[in-house]
A tleap script that builds the chain and sets N, CA, C and O, in Angstrom:
source leaprc.protein.ff14SB
mol = sequence {
  NMET ILE LYS ASN VAL LEU LEU SER PHE MET
  ARG LEU PRO MET TRP VAL ARG PHE TRP VAL
  ALA LEU ILE LEU VAL PRO ILE ASN MET GLY
  GLY LEU LEU PHE LEU ASP HIE PRO VAL GLY
  ARG TRP SER ALA PHE LEU GLY ILE ILE ALA
  MET ILE PRO ASN ILE PHE ILE MET ILE HIE
  GLN GLN GLY LEU SER LYS ALA MET ALA LEU
  PRO HIE LEU LEU PRO TRP SER ILE LEU VAL
  VAL TRP LEU LEU VAL VAL MET THR GLY PRO
  GLU ALA PRO THR GLY PRO LEU GLY LEU PHE
  LEU TRP ALA LEU ILE ALA THR ASP SER ILE
  SER LEU ILE LEU ASP TYR LYS ASP ALA TYR
  GLN TRP TRP ARG GLY ALA ARG ASN ILE CALA
}
set mol.1.N position { 5.383 -28.920 -18.376 }
set mol.1.CA position { 5.665 -28.077 -17.232 }
set mol.1.C position { 5.446 -26.603 -17.574 }
set mol.1.O position { 4.662 -25.932 -16.903 }
set mol.2.N position { 6.117 -26.088 -18.595 }
set mol.2.CA position { 5.951 -24.676 -18.972 }
set mol.2.C position { 4.513 -24.419 -19.388 }
set mol.2.O position { 3.942 -23.373 -19.082 }
set mol.3.N position { 3.935 -25.387 -20.091 }
set mol.3.CA position { 2.535 -25.248 -20.500 }
set mol.3.C position { 1.627 -25.102 -19.285 }
set mol.3.O position { 0.725 -24.265 -19.283 }
set mol.4.N position { 1.858 -25.910 -18.250 }
set mol.4.CA position { 1.042 -25.833 -17.030 }
set mol.4.C position { 1.181 -24.484 -16.344 }
set mol.4.O position { 0.198 -23.926 -15.856 }
set mol.5.N position { 2.405 -23.957 -16.307 }
set mol.5.CA position { 2.646 -22.653 -15.691 }
set mol.5.C position { 1.926 -21.562 -16.481 }
set mol.5.O position { 1.294 -20.683 -15.894 }
set mol.6.N position { 2.020 -21.618 -17.806 }
set mol.6.CA position { 1.341 -20.620 -18.641 }
set mol.6.C position { -0.177 -20.714 -18.501 }
set mol.6.O position { -0.860 -19.693 -18.419 }
set mol.7.N position { -0.697 -21.923 -18.474 }
set mol.7.CA position { -2.139 -22.088 -18.281 }
set mol.7.C position { -2.573 -21.555 -16.917 }
set mol.7.O position { -3.631 -20.937 -16.794 }
set mol.8.N position { -1.762 -21.795 -15.908 }
set mol.8.CA position { -2.049 -21.283 -14.572 }
set mol.8.C position { -2.049 -19.754 -14.579 }
set mol.8.O position { -2.932 -19.129 -13.993 }
set mol.9.N position { -1.066 -19.159 -15.238 }
set mol.9.CA position { -0.998 -17.702 -15.349 }
set mol.9.C position { -2.250 -17.158 -16.038 }
set mol.9.O position { -2.797 -16.137 -15.622 }
set mol.10.N position { -2.701 -17.839 -17.087 }
set mol.10.CA position { -3.874 -17.380 -17.824 }
set mol.10.C position { -5.164 -17.518 -17.016 }
set mol.10.O position { -6.158 -16.865 -17.333 }
set mol.11.N position { -5.165 -18.356 -15.978 }
set mol.11.CA position { -6.340 -18.485 -15.113 }
set mol.11.C position { -6.422 -17.377 -14.062 }
set mol.11.O position { -7.453 -17.209 -13.409 }
set mol.12.N position { -5.337 -16.627 -13.903 }
set mol.12.CA position { -5.370 -15.509 -12.953 }
set mol.12.C position { -6.298 -14.420 -13.464 }
set mol.12.O position { -6.519 -14.327 -14.671 }
set mol.13.N position { -6.841 -13.602 -12.590 }
set mol.13.CA position { -7.664 -12.480 -13.053 }
set mol.13.C position { -6.861 -11.573 -13.990 }
set mol.13.O position { -5.645 -11.441 -13.855 }
set mol.14.N position { -7.549 -10.966 -14.921 }
set mol.14.CA position { -6.890 -10.122 -15.931 }
set mol.14.C position { -6.034 -9.034 -15.279 }
set mol.14.O position { -4.924 -8.765 -15.738 }
set mol.15.N position { -6.540 -8.407 -14.214 }
set mol.15.CA position { -5.778 -7.324 -13.600 }
set mol.15.C position { -4.467 -7.842 -13.004 }
set mol.15.O position { -3.470 -7.121 -13.002 }
set mol.16.N position { -4.451 -9.078 -12.499 }
set mol.16.CA position { -3.223 -9.650 -11.939 }
set mol.16.C position { -2.221 -9.913 -13.057 }
set mol.16.O position { -1.036 -9.615 -12.912 }
set mol.17.N position { -2.691 -10.471 -14.172 }
set mol.17.CA position { -1.800 -10.717 -15.317 }
set mol.17.C position { -1.200 -9.410 -15.823 }
set mol.17.O position { -0.005 -9.334 -16.107 }
set mol.18.N position { -2.043 -8.382 -15.934 }
set mol.18.CA position { -1.580 -7.067 -16.368 }
set mol.18.C position { -0.544 -6.524 -15.390 }
set mol.18.O position { 0.526 -6.073 -15.799 }
set mol.19.N position { -0.863 -6.568 -14.099 }
set mol.19.CA position { 0.024 -6.063 -13.057 }
set mol.19.C position { 1.401 -6.740 -13.112 }
set mol.19.O position { 2.432 -6.068 -13.103 }
set mol.20.N position { 1.402 -8.061 -13.166 }
set mol.20.CA position { 2.655 -8.816 -13.144 }
set mol.20.C position { 3.459 -8.596 -14.422 }
set mol.20.O position { 4.641 -8.260 -14.361 }
set mol.21.N position { 2.825 -8.783 -15.575 }
set mol.21.CA position { 3.549 -8.775 -16.848 }
set mol.21.C position { 3.944 -7.378 -17.325 }
set mol.21.O position { 5.002 -7.207 -17.931 }
set mol.22.N position { 3.110 -6.387 -17.058 }
set mol.22.CA position { 3.365 -5.064 -17.623 }
set mol.22.C position { 3.847 -4.018 -16.628 }
set mol.22.O position { 4.301 -2.947 -17.030 }
set mol.23.N position { 3.755 -4.313 -15.334 }
set mol.23.CA position { 4.188 -3.326 -14.339 }
set mol.23.C position { 5.230 -3.919 -13.394 }
set mol.23.O position { 6.366 -3.447 -13.355 }
set mol.24.N position { 4.861 -4.941 -12.639 }
set mol.24.CA position { 5.720 -5.458 -11.572 }
set mol.24.C position { 7.079 -5.960 -12.076 }
set mol.24.O position { 8.121 -5.507 -11.603 }
set mol.25.N position { 7.067 -6.877 -13.017 }
set mol.25.CA position { 8.339 -7.427 -13.504 }
set mol.25.C position { 9.168 -6.354 -14.225 }
set mol.25.O position { 10.355 -6.219 -13.931 }
set mol.26.N position { 8.587 -5.587 -15.156 }
set mol.26.CA position { 9.421 -4.566 -15.826 }
set mol.26.C position { 10.029 -3.530 -14.878 }
set mol.26.O position { 11.194 -3.162 -15.024 }
set mol.27.N position { 9.240 -3.062 -13.905 }
set mol.27.CA position { 9.782 -2.069 -12.966 }
set mol.27.C position { 10.911 -2.676 -12.148 }
set mol.27.O position { 11.935 -2.025 -11.941 }
set mol.28.N position { 10.747 -3.902 -11.681 }
set mol.28.CA position { 11.799 -4.523 -10.874 }
set mol.28.C position { 13.030 -4.871 -11.705 }
set mol.28.O position { 14.127 -4.957 -11.154 }
set mol.29.N position { 12.887 -5.066 -12.977 }
set mol.29.CA position { 14.036 -5.287 -13.852 }
set mol.29.C position { 14.694 -3.947 -14.233 }
set mol.29.O position { 15.825 -3.927 -14.718 }
set mol.30.N position { 13.997 -2.857 -14.015 }
set mol.30.CA position { 14.481 -1.534 -14.399 }
set mol.30.C position { 15.789 -1.132 -13.757 }
set mol.30.O position { 16.532 -0.324 -14.314 }
set mol.31.N position { 16.083 -1.686 -12.586 }
set mol.31.CA position { 17.357 -1.378 -11.946 }
set mol.31.C position { 18.545 -1.740 -12.822 }
set mol.31.O position { 19.627 -1.172 -12.669 }
set mol.32.N position { 18.353 -2.681 -13.738 }
set mol.32.CA position { 19.432 -3.073 -14.649 }
set mol.32.C position { 19.851 -1.918 -15.567 }
set mol.32.O position { 20.959 -1.926 -16.103 }
set mol.33.N position { 18.986 -0.942 -15.746 }
set mol.33.CA position { 19.316 0.222 -16.565 }
set mol.33.C position { 20.219 1.217 -15.834 }
set mol.33.O position { 20.763 2.136 -16.446 }
set mol.34.N position { 20.373 1.028 -14.524 }
set mol.34.CA position { 21.122 1.986 -13.710 }
set mol.34.C position { 22.261 1.321 -12.944 }
set mol.34.O position { 22.576 1.718 -11.822 }
set mol.35.N position { 22.870 0.320 -13.546 }
set mol.35.CA position { 23.951 -0.407 -12.873 }
set mol.35.C position { 25.199 0.439 -12.658 }
set mol.35.O position { 26.088 0.044 -11.903 }
set mol.36.N position { 25.277 1.592 -13.307 }
set mol.36.CA position { 26.424 2.479 -13.126 }
set mol.36.C position { 26.331 3.288 -11.828 }
set mol.36.O position { 27.272 4.002 -11.480 }
set mol.37.N position { 25.227 3.187 -11.120 }
set mol.37.CA position { 25.024 3.922 -9.873 }
set mol.37.C position { 24.795 2.908 -8.746 }
set mol.37.O position { 24.054 1.945 -8.939 }
set mol.38.N position { 25.415 3.102 -7.573 }
set mol.38.CA position { 25.246 2.124 -6.480 }
set mol.38.C position { 23.793 1.830 -6.129 }
set mol.38.O position { 23.437 0.671 -5.918 }
set mol.39.N position { 22.950 2.850 -6.063 }
set mol.39.CA position { 21.548 2.618 -5.705 }
set mol.39.C position { 20.852 1.823 -6.817 }
set mol.39.O position { 19.931 1.055 -6.541 }
set mol.40.N position { 21.272 1.997 -8.036 }
set mol.40.CA position { 20.734 1.205 -9.148 }
set mol.40.C position { 21.120 -0.256 -9.040 }
set mol.40.O position { 20.303 -1.142 -9.290 }
set mol.41.N position { 22.376 -0.508 -8.663 }
set mol.41.CA position { 22.840 -1.896 -8.496 }
set mol.41.C position { 22.075 -2.598 -7.362 }
set mol.41.O position { 21.626 -3.733 -7.519 }
set mol.42.N position { 21.933 -1.914 -6.229 }
set mol.42.CA position { 21.222 -2.521 -5.099 }
set mol.42.C position { 19.746 -2.727 -5.426 }
set mol.42.O position { 19.151 -3.729 -5.030 }
set mol.43.N position { 19.161 -1.780 -6.145 }
set mol.43.CA position { 17.754 -1.925 -6.542 }
set mol.43.C position { 17.580 -3.121 -7.463 }
set mol.43.O position { 16.633 -3.894 -7.317 }
set mol.44.N position { 18.493 -3.268 -8.407 }
set mol.44.CA position { 18.431 -4.419 -9.316 }
set mol.44.C position { 18.605 -5.711 -8.536 }
set mol.44.O position { 17.854 -6.666 -8.735 }
set mol.45.N position { 19.587 -5.744 -7.656 }
set mol.45.CA position { 19.863 -6.956 -6.880 }
set mol.45.C position { 18.670 -7.362 -6.022 }
set mol.45.O position { 18.216 -8.504 -6.082 }
set mol.46.N position { 18.160 -6.420 -5.220 }
set mol.46.CA position { 17.048 -6.747 -4.317 }
set mol.46.C position { 15.743 -7.009 -5.079 }
set mol.46.O position { 14.921 -7.825 -4.662 }
set mol.47.N position { 15.571 -6.307 -6.193 }
set mol.47.CA position { 14.367 -6.545 -6.991 }
set mol.47.C position { 14.365 -7.925 -7.613 }
set mol.47.O position { 13.348 -8.619 -7.602 }
set mol.48.N position { 15.497 -8.321 -8.153 }
set mol.48.CA position { 15.593 -9.611 -8.840 }
set mol.48.C position { 15.682 -10.763 -7.849 }
set mol.48.O position { 15.108 -11.826 -8.086 }
set mol.49.N position { 16.393 -10.568 -6.741 }
set mol.49.CA position { 16.564 -11.651 -5.764 }
set mol.49.C position { 15.207 -12.102 -5.204 }
set mol.49.O position { 15.058 -13.246 -4.774 }
set mol.50.N position { 14.239 -11.212 -5.211 }
set mol.50.CA position { 12.907 -11.572 -4.720 }
set mol.50.C position { 12.101 -12.339 -5.763 }
set mol.50.O position { 11.136 -13.023 -5.420 }
set mol.51.N position { 12.485 -12.233 -7.024 }
set mol.51.CA position { 11.720 -12.901 -8.077 }
set mol.51.C position { 12.272 -14.278 -8.428 }
set mol.51.O position { 11.507 -15.156 -8.828 }
set mol.52.N position { 13.567 -14.488 -8.290 }
set mol.52.CA position { 14.191 -15.749 -8.703 }
set mol.52.C position { 13.580 -16.977 -8.019 }
set mol.52.O position { 13.313 -17.965 -8.703 }
set mol.53.N position { 13.346 -16.961 -6.706 }
set mol.53.CA position { 12.760 -18.160 -6.076 }
set mol.53.C position { 11.415 -18.567 -6.670 }
set mol.53.O position { 11.034 -19.735 -6.602 }
set mol.54.N position { 10.699 -17.612 -7.248 }
set mol.54.CA position { 9.399 -17.948 -7.823 }
set mol.54.C position { 9.509 -18.883 -9.021 }
set mol.54.O position { 8.574 -19.626 -9.318 }
set mol.55.N position { 10.629 -18.851 -9.698 }
set mol.55.CA position { 10.843 -19.795 -10.801 }
set mol.55.C position { 10.775 -21.218 -10.261 }
set mol.55.O position { 10.122 -22.083 -10.846 }
set mol.56.N position { 11.453 -21.455 -9.142 }
set mol.56.CA position { 11.469 -22.786 -8.547 }
set mol.56.C position { 10.104 -23.167 -7.971 }
set mol.56.O position { 9.696 -24.326 -8.043 }
set mol.57.N position { 9.405 -22.187 -7.401 }
set mol.57.CA position { 8.055 -22.457 -6.881 }
set mol.57.C position { 7.128 -22.849 -8.025 }
set mol.57.O position { 6.373 -23.813 -7.907 }
set mol.58.N position { 7.178 -22.106 -9.136 }
set mol.58.CA position { 6.321 -22.412 -10.278 }
set mol.58.C position { 6.626 -23.797 -10.849 }
set mol.58.O position { 5.712 -24.549 -11.186 }
set mol.59.N position { 7.909 -24.127 -10.955 }
set mol.59.CA position { 8.297 -25.436 -11.484 }
set mol.59.C position { 7.823 -26.543 -10.542 }
set mol.59.O position { 7.229 -27.527 -10.981 }
set mol.60.N position { 8.085 -26.376 -9.257 }
set mol.60.CA position { 7.689 -27.400 -8.282 }
set mol.60.C position { 6.182 -27.607 -8.248 }
set mol.60.O position { 5.707 -28.742 -8.198 }
set mol.61.N position { 5.428 -26.504 -8.276 }
set mol.61.CA position { 3.983 -26.594 -8.156 }
set mol.61.C position { 3.273 -26.753 -9.497 }
set mol.61.O position { 2.065 -26.988 -9.543 }
set mol.62.N position { 4.024 -26.626 -10.581 }
set mol.62.CA position { 3.429 -26.696 -11.926 }
set mol.62.C position { 2.361 -25.615 -12.121 }
set mol.62.O position { 1.365 -25.834 -12.810 }
set mol.63.N position { 2.576 -24.456 -11.511 }
set mol.63.CA position { 1.633 -23.355 -11.641 }
set mol.63.C position { 1.914 -22.273 -10.620 }
set mol.63.O position { 2.924 -22.311 -9.917 }
set mol.64.N position { 1.010 -21.307 -10.544 }
set mol.64.CA position { 1.165 -20.161 -9.668 }
set mol.64.C position { 0.272 -20.307 -8.441 }
set mol.64.O position { -0.855 -20.795 -8.530 }
set mol.65.N position { 0.791 -19.877 -7.302 }
set mol.65.CA position { 0.023 -19.941 -6.060 }
set mol.65.C position { 0.411 -18.779 -5.152 }
set mol.65.O position { 1.305 -17.994 -5.470 }
set mol.66.N position { -0.269 -18.687 -4.032 }
set mol.66.CA position { 0.023 -17.639 -3.053 }
set mol.66.C position { 1.408 -17.805 -2.433 }
set mol.66.O position { 1.939 -16.860 -1.848 }
set mol.67.N position { 1.995 -18.988 -2.553 }
set mol.67.CA position { 3.354 -19.203 -2.047 }
set mol.67.C position { 4.355 -18.288 -2.746 }
set mol.67.O position { 5.432 -18.022 -2.212 }
set mol.68.N position { 4.012 -17.814 -3.920 }
set mol.68.CA position { 4.917 -16.938 -4.662 }
set mol.68.C position { 5.077 -15.572 -4.000 }
set mol.68.O position { 5.969 -14.809 -4.370 }
set mol.69.N position { 4.235 -15.258 -3.038 }
set mol.69.CA position { 4.373 -13.999 -2.299 }
set mol.69.C position { 5.524 -14.068 -1.301 }
set mol.69.O position { 6.148 -13.050 -1.001 }
set mol.70.N position { 5.806 -15.256 -0.788 }
set mol.70.CA position { 6.770 -15.405 0.305 }
set mol.70.C position { 8.172 -14.870 -0.018 }
set mol.70.O position { 8.746 -14.168 0.815 }
set mol.71.N position { 8.749 -15.174 -1.191 }
set mol.71.CA position { 10.102 -14.679 -1.463 }
set mol.71.C position { 10.200 -13.160 -1.590 }
set mol.71.O position { 11.295 -12.606 -1.489 }
set mol.72.N position { 9.084 -12.486 -1.809 }
set mol.72.CA position { 9.111 -11.027 -1.956 }
set mol.72.C position { 9.219 -10.302 -0.625 }
set mol.72.O position { 9.751 -9.193 -0.565 }
set mol.73.N position { 8.721 -10.914 0.440 }
set mol.73.CA position { 8.511 -10.188 1.689 }
set mol.73.C position { 9.767 -9.527 2.244 }
set mol.73.O position { 9.770 -8.318 2.478 }
set mol.74.N position { 10.810 -10.275 2.454 }
set mol.74.CA position { 12.010 -9.698 3.072 }
set mol.74.C position { 12.781 -8.769 2.124 }
set mol.74.O position { 13.032 -7.619 2.486 }
set mol.75.N position { 13.167 -9.230 0.915 }
set mol.75.CA position { 13.969 -8.335 0.072 }
set mol.75.C position { 13.235 -7.051 -0.327 }
set mol.75.O position { 13.824 -5.970 -0.310 }
set mol.76.N position { 11.956 -7.166 -0.685 }
set mol.76.CA position { 11.254 -5.960 -1.111 }
set mol.76.C position { 10.899 -5.061 0.057 }
set mol.76.O position { 10.809 -3.846 -0.120 }
set mol.77.N position { 10.693 -5.613 1.243 }
set mol.77.CA position { 10.475 -4.758 2.418 }
set mol.77.C position { 11.740 -3.960 2.714 }
set mol.77.O position { 11.679 -2.757 2.970 }
set mol.78.N position { 12.882 -4.634 2.677 }
set mol.78.CA position { 14.165 -3.939 2.873 }
set mol.78.C position { 14.351 -2.886 1.795 }
set mol.78.O position { 14.729 -1.751 2.085 }
set mol.79.N position { 14.084 -3.265 0.545 }
set mol.79.CA position { 14.265 -2.344 -0.580 }
set mol.79.C position { 13.411 -1.090 -0.425 }
set mol.79.O position { 13.911 0.023 -0.593 }
set mol.80.N position { 12.147 -1.255 -0.112 }
set mol.80.CA position { 11.248 -0.101 -0.009 }
set mol.80.C position { 11.665 0.819 1.131 }
set mol.80.O position { 11.718 2.036 0.953 }
set mol.81.N position { 11.960 0.262 2.289 }
set mol.81.CA position { 12.373 1.102 3.424 }
set mol.81.C position { 13.678 1.821 3.098 }
set mol.81.O position { 13.804 3.023 3.333 }
set mol.82.N position { 14.633 1.096 2.566 }
set mol.82.CA position { 15.929 1.693 2.224 }
set mol.82.C position { 15.769 2.796 1.179 }
set mol.82.O position { 16.361 3.868 1.310 }
set mol.83.N position { 14.966 2.534 0.137 }
set mol.83.CA position { 14.777 3.559 -0.897 }
set mol.83.C position { 14.048 4.783 -0.362 }
set mol.83.O position { 14.334 5.903 -0.785 }
set mol.84.N position { 13.118 4.590 0.555 }
set mol.84.CA position { 12.452 5.747 1.158 }
set mol.84.C position { 13.451 6.612 1.925 }
set mol.84.O position { 13.374 7.840 1.885 }
set mol.85.N position { 14.382 5.970 2.621 }
set mol.85.CA position { 15.428 6.719 3.329 }
set mol.85.C position { 16.304 7.460 2.323 }
set mol.85.O position { 16.585 8.646 2.494 }
set mol.86.N position { 16.733 6.763 1.282 }
set mol.86.CA position { 17.598 7.367 0.260 }
set mol.86.C position { 16.889 8.536 -0.421 }
set mol.86.O position { 17.462 9.613 -0.584 }
set mol.87.N position { 15.635 8.309 -0.818 }
set mol.87.CA position { 14.933 9.312 -1.619 }
set mol.87.C position { 14.439 10.505 -0.810 }
set mol.87.O position { 14.068 11.523 -1.393 }
set mol.88.N position { 14.425 10.408 0.503 }
set mol.88.CA position { 14.039 11.558 1.317 }
set mol.88.C position { 15.253 12.222 1.956 }
set mol.88.O position { 15.116 13.166 2.734 }
set mol.89.N position { 16.428 11.730 1.628 }
set mol.89.CA position { 17.663 12.293 2.158 }
set mol.89.C position { 18.218 13.393 1.270 }
set mol.89.O position { 17.715 13.627 0.170 }
set mol.90.N position { 19.263 14.072 1.752 }
set mol.90.CA position { 19.827 15.197 1.013 }
set mol.90.C position { 20.544 14.793 -0.280 }
set mol.90.O position { 20.720 15.630 -1.165 }
set mol.91.N position { 20.951 13.552 -0.403 }
set mol.91.CA position { 21.675 13.081 -1.588 }
set mol.91.C position { 20.778 12.267 -2.524 }
set mol.91.O position { 21.268 11.447 -3.301 }
set mol.92.N position { 19.480 12.493 -2.450 }
set mol.92.CA position { 18.535 11.715 -3.258 }
set mol.92.C position { 18.826 11.878 -4.746 }
set mol.92.O position { 18.997 12.995 -5.234 }
set mol.93.N position { 18.882 10.759 -5.462 }
set mol.93.CA position { 19.081 10.851 -6.912 }
set mol.93.C position { 17.928 11.611 -7.572 }
set mol.93.O position { 16.789 11.570 -7.106 }
set mol.94.N position { 18.244 12.288 -8.642 }
set mol.94.CA position { 17.238 13.020 -9.415 }
set mol.94.C position { 17.260 12.499 -10.850 }
set mol.94.O position { 17.941 11.520 -11.155 }
set mol.95.N position { 16.525 13.147 -11.706 }
set mol.95.CA position { 16.505 12.759 -13.113 }
set mol.95.C position { 15.885 11.384 -13.315 }
set mol.95.O position { 15.044 10.957 -12.525 }
set mol.96.N position { 16.299 10.688 -14.375 }
set mol.96.CA position { 15.717 9.380 -14.686 }
set mol.96.C position { 15.865 8.372 -13.543 }
set mol.96.O position { 14.937 7.611 -13.269 }
set mol.97.N position { 17.023 8.359 -12.873 }
set mol.97.CA position { 17.211 7.424 -11.770 }
set mol.97.C position { 16.244 7.738 -10.640 }
set mol.97.O position { 15.631 6.821 -10.093 }
set mol.98.N position { 16.092 8.984 -10.279 }
set mol.98.CA position { 15.161 9.371 -9.225 }
set mol.98.C position { 13.724 8.997 -9.564 }
set mol.98.O position { 12.996 8.481 -8.716 }
set mol.99.N position { 13.315 9.256 -10.805 }
set mol.99.CA position { 11.962 8.882 -11.230 }
set mol.99.C position { 11.763 7.370 -11.168 }
set mol.99.O position { 10.729 6.887 -10.707 }
set mol.100.N position { 12.764 6.634 -11.636 }
set mol.100.CA position { 12.680 5.175 -11.579 }
set mol.100.C position { 12.536 4.706 -10.135 }
set mol.100.O position { 11.711 3.840 -9.845 }
set mol.101.N position { 13.337 5.272 -9.225 }
set mol.101.CA position { 13.296 4.816 -7.830 }
set mol.101.C position { 11.948 5.104 -7.179 }
set mol.101.O position { 11.458 4.286 -6.400 }
set mol.102.N position { 11.337 6.252 -7.483 }
set mol.102.CA position { 10.002 6.526 -6.940 }
set mol.102.C position { 8.980 5.547 -7.516 }
set mol.102.O position { 8.087 5.089 -6.802 }
set mol.103.N position { 9.110 5.225 -8.810 }
set mol.103.CA position { 8.210 4.238 -9.421 }
set mol.103.C position { 8.403 2.868 -8.779 }
set mol.103.O position { 7.437 2.136 -8.566 }
set mol.104.N position { 9.651 2.524 -8.473 }
set mol.104.CA position { 9.955 1.246 -7.830 }
set mol.104.C position { 9.377 1.202 -6.412 }
set mol.104.O position { 8.809 0.191 -5.999 }
set mol.105.N position { 9.524 2.297 -5.676 }
set mol.105.CA position { 8.951 2.373 -4.325 }
set mol.105.C position { 7.437 2.165 -4.390 }
set mol.105.O position { 6.884 1.368 -3.632 }
set mol.106.N position { 6.777 2.876 -5.289 }
set mol.106.CA position { 5.315 2.770 -5.399 }
set mol.106.C position { 4.899 1.360 -5.812 }
set mol.106.O position { 3.997 0.774 -5.214 }
set mol.107.N position { 5.553 0.823 -6.824 }
set mol.107.CA position { 5.201 -0.505 -7.336 }
set mol.107.C position { 5.409 -1.577 -6.281 }
set mol.107.O position { 4.516 -2.388 -6.036 }
set mol.108.N position { 6.574 -1.589 -5.658 }
set mol.108.CA position { 6.856 -2.637 -4.674 }
set mol.108.C position { 6.056 -2.452 -3.389 }
set mol.108.O position { 5.779 -3.428 -2.691 }
set mol.109.N position { 5.683 -1.225 -3.067 }
set mol.109.CA position { 4.814 -1.009 -1.899 }
set mol.109.C position { 3.439 -1.615 -2.148 }
set mol.109.O position { 2.887 -2.290 -1.279 }
set mol.110.N position { 2.889 -1.374 -3.330 }
set mol.110.CA position { 1.598 -1.969 -3.686 }
set mol.110.C position { 1.723 -3.488 -3.696 }
set mol.110.O position { 0.864 -4.194 -3.167 }
set mol.111.N position { 2.793 -3.981 -4.300 }
set mol.111.CA position { 3.008 -5.424 -4.366 }
set mol.111.C position { 3.111 -6.030 -2.972 }
set mol.111.O position { 2.567 -7.104 -2.718 }
set mol.112.N position { 3.805 -5.348 -2.075 }
set mol.112.CA position { 3.958 -5.883 -0.717 }
set mol.112.C position { 2.633 -5.953 0.033 }
set mol.112.O position { 2.413 -6.879 0.813 }
set mol.113.N position { 1.765 -5.001 -0.192 }
set mol.113.CA position { 0.434 -5.068 0.422 }
set mol.113.C position { -0.260 -6.353 -0.024 }
set mol.113.O position { -0.817 -7.089 0.791 }
set mol.114.N position { -0.218 -6.607 -1.325 }
set mol.114.CA position { -0.833 -7.826 -1.869 }
set mol.114.C position { -0.085 -9.069 -1.393 }
set mol.114.O position { -0.703 -10.085 -1.075 }
set mol.115.N position { 1.249 -8.988 -1.345 }
set mol.115.CA position { 2.059 -10.140 -0.942 }
set mol.115.C position { 1.857 -10.508 0.529 }
set mol.115.O position { 1.753 -11.690 0.856 }
set mol.116.N position { 1.800 -9.524 1.411 }
set mol.116.CA position { 1.560 -9.840 2.824 }
set mol.116.C position { 0.186 -10.492 3.001 }
set mol.116.O position { 0.030 -11.413 3.803 }
set mol.117.N position { -0.804 -10.012 2.251 }
set mol.117.CA position { -2.139 -10.620 2.299 }
set mol.117.C position { -2.072 -12.064 1.790 }
set mol.117.O position { -2.592 -12.974 2.435 }
set mol.118.N position { -1.431 -12.272 0.633 }
set mol.118.CA position { -1.333 -13.624 0.076 }
set mol.118.C position { -0.508 -14.550 0.971 }
set mol.118.O position { -0.851 -15.721 1.134 }
set mol.119.N position { 0.565 -14.037 1.544 }
set mol.119.CA position { 1.396 -14.857 2.430 }
set mol.119.C position { 0.604 -15.288 3.659 }
set mol.119.O position { 0.711 -16.432 4.102 }
set mol.120.N position { -0.182 -14.381 4.204 }
set mol.120.CA position { -1.024 -14.719 5.354 }
set mol.120.C position { -2.041 -15.796 4.972 }
set mol.120.O position { -2.254 -16.756 5.712 }
set mol.121.N position { -2.660 -15.620 3.809 }
set mol.121.CA position { -3.641 -16.606 3.356 }
set mol.121.C position { -2.969 -17.957 3.101 }
set mol.121.O position { -3.532 -19.001 3.431 }
set mol.122.N position { -1.778 -17.941 2.522 }
set mol.122.CA position { -1.034 -19.181 2.292 }
set mol.122.C position { -0.731 -19.853 3.629 }
set mol.122.O position { -0.906 -21.062 3.783 }
set mol.123.N position { -0.275 -19.056 4.589 }
set mol.123.CA position { 0.043 -19.573 5.926 }
set mol.123.C position { -1.187 -20.216 6.567 }
set mol.123.O position { -1.076 -21.209 7.286 }
set mol.124.N position { -2.361 -19.640 6.297 }
set mol.124.CA position { -3.620 -20.138 6.872 }
set mol.124.C position { -4.205 -21.307 6.070 }
set mol.124.O position { -5.272 -21.816 6.411 }
set mol.125.N position { -3.504 -21.738 4.996 }
set mol.125.CA position { -3.950 -22.942 4.299 }
set mol.125.C position { -4.379 -22.784 2.866 }
set mol.125.O position { -4.726 -23.779 2.228 }
set mol.126.N position { -4.372 -21.576 2.323 }
set mol.126.CA position { -4.770 -21.362 0.921 }
set mol.126.C position { -3.614 -21.762 0.011 }
set mol.126.O position { -2.819 -20.916 -0.398 }
set mol.127.N position { -3.524 -23.037 -0.301 }
set mol.127.CA position { -2.388 -23.566 -1.069 }
set mol.127.C position { -2.760 -23.975 -2.485 }
set mol.127.O position { -1.980 -24.658 -3.148 }
set mol.128.N position { -3.932 -23.574 -2.965 }
set mol.128.CA position { -4.343 -24.012 -4.290 }
set mol.128.C position { -3.520 -23.339 -5.397 }
set mol.128.O position { -2.973 -22.251 -5.215 }
set mol.129.N position { -3.451 -24.008 -6.527 }
set mol.129.CA position { -2.736 -23.524 -7.707 }
set mol.129.C position { -3.763 -22.886 -8.633 }
set mol.129.O position { -4.839 -23.440 -8.858 }
set mol.130.N position { -3.424 -21.728 -9.163 }
set mol.130.CA position { -4.363 -21.034 -10.074 }
set mol.130.C position { -4.612 -21.897 -11.303 }
set mol.130.O position { -5.368 -21.504 -12.191 }
savepdb mol mol.pdb
quit
């Protein structure tokens, strides 16, 4: 099972592997560094809650597919909109937390563009496993 998932991951284009392993997952886990601040806790919660269902999708499908975009849509859409409101408001965090939140907004916004495209393709029948 794990071998199949890893082989599936290795069949993805190099840029996707780079994006997921070195940018998307680390940035979304970054909220764990700011659990002492409410916005850090919510960022960690919403970032991680969107990734957990993918574990079950990968196990069920024995690999990666466009279905993995579906769990991201609602939590990360809420997260990005909420963070944009927070970061453009008068009480916007600054320093390391502020920089992290802008990086999270940018990363998850890019991811959502890709996820909405993949979710649409999945909905239209693109159900193959990488």
